N, C-alpha and C positions, 0 to 999 in steps of 0.2 A: 888331147888330154885323156888320160886313162883312169878309170875308176875301178876300185876293187871293193867288193862287198862280201861279208860273211852272211850267207842266207841260211835260215833254219830249214830242216827237212820238211818236205811237203808230203801229202798223202801218196804221191807217186814213188816215194822213196822206200816204202814198206808195202807188204802184201795185205796188211790188215790193220784194224778190223773193218775197214771201209767196204769190204765185199759182202758182208753179212746180209744186207737187205736185198741184194739183187741176184746172187748166184745160186743159192739153194733152190730146189724145185720140188714140187709135191712128189712123194714116193721116191725121192732120190736115192734112197738106200735099198730099194727093192729091185734088184737086177733079175732075180729069178721070176719066171711066170707064176702067177698066183696058184697056190696049192700044188706046185710041182713036187713029186715025191723025193727028188734028190736035193732039194733046197738045203743049204747049210747057212748057219749064221756066223758071221765074223763080227766080234764086238770088242771094245776096249775103251781106253781113256787116252786123251792127249794130256801129257803132264809137262810142266816147265822144269827148269833146272833144280828148283827146290822141292820138286815132287808134288807141287800144287796143280790142280786141274786148270786147263786152259778152256774157258767157257765160250770163247768166240772164235774157235778154229773151225775149219772143215777139212774133211778127208775125202779124197777121190780114190776110186778103185778102177783099175784098168786090168782086164784079163781076157784070155781067150775063152771061147765057149767050150763046153764039155767035149766037143769033137776036135778041139785044137784050132778051130777057125778064129782068125783075128778080124774078120770082116765086120762083126757086129750086125745089128739090125737097124738100119736107119729108118726113121719115121715112127719109132715106137713111142715117141713122146707126143701126147695129145695136147691140143691147144683149145681153149675155150673159144667158140666161134664168135662170141659177142665182144669179149675183152681182148682176145689175142694172147692172154696170159697162159702160162703153162698150166695144164690141168692134170698132170701126172702121166704115168706110163699107161700103156693100153692093157697091161696085165697078161699079155700073150707072148710077146717077143723078148728074147734075151739079147741085150745090147752089148754087154761086156764093159759097160761104163756106169758108174754111179757116183753120187756126191751127197754127203750128209754133213750137216752142221753138228758140232758138239753141243751138249746141253750145259746147264749151269755147273755140273760136276765133271765136265770134260769128257763125258761119255758119248760114244757113237756106236751104231750098229748097222750092218748091211746083211741083206738076205740074198744069197747068190747061188750059183751052181758050181760044182767042182771044176777047176780049170783043166782043160785037156792039153796034154803034151808037156806040161811043166808042173812042178809041185808047189807053186806059189801064185799069189796075186800081187800085182804092182799097186803101190799106194803113193799118192802125192798128198802132202800136208801143207796147208796154208794157215798161217797164224800171225797174230800181231807181233811186231818186232822183227819178223823175218824179212830180209831183203829179197829173197827168192823162195819159192816153195821148195820143199824137200821131198826127195824120192827115196822110197825104201821098198822092201818086199816083205810080205807075210807068208812064210812057208807053212803049209798045212801038215807037213811031216819033215822030220830031220833027215834030209837026203844026202848021205855022204858022197854020192856021185856028182852032186851039183858043184860046179866050179867055184861059184861065189862062196858057198858055205864051207867048202873044204879049204879055202884060202884064209879063213878067219880063225883066230884063237877061239877055243871053246866058249869062254865067257862072252866074247863078242858075238859069236854065232847064236848064242841063246837069245839075243835081242831080236832075232829075225824069225824065231819059231813061234807060231801061234799054238797055244796050249789048249788041248781039249778041255772043256768045262765038265767036271765030274757030274754025272746025273742029268746032264742036258744033252738031248739027242742032237748030234751033228752041229754042235756049237763050239766055237773056238774063241779064245780070248787073246787079243794082241794089243798090249799097251804101247803107246808111242811116247818115248821120253825124248824131249827136244835137246836136252843137254844134261851134264852132270853125271852122277853115278848111275850106271846102267843105261847110258845114252844109247838109243837105237842106232844101228848102223844105217847111215844114209849114203846114197849112191851119187857119184858125180855124174853130171849130164854134160853132153857136148854142146 
């Protein structure tokens, strides 16, 4: 005898918002060592198709160090010796990885160092309703020699350019639009 059932989706069918309580960690957006003179700030908002903020998303950043190294600095995450819980970064090492939750207005911010060898940082976005996280790049300059940027129409290319914030030293704004008008260019992964 064969049975057929229509089952509703379960938490494993989407990436969120189930991750919010476990994956963020203290100082997750502070990739740059404390008080480093070359620190830059990359900030923005995650917005849905209607342009409304997504308050329960998180953004990961992956990038090479200023010297172009992609090795990172393992062990820079401290743990509380009593509880074993994450206690934040050690404030000295640059790891090339960060994770930050969005706030109630969909805002996020990371403090990092300029990437070496490439004009961009890689971002992964996790949000409710997504079957898989999304990958994109935030370019800190419009680089016409970059193969990805040069392959895009001008209006689509603009969705990958982090804009300098007037009057704010070494601060860039990069809004991530998940769909709709002005949707950010997302990259396919293998």
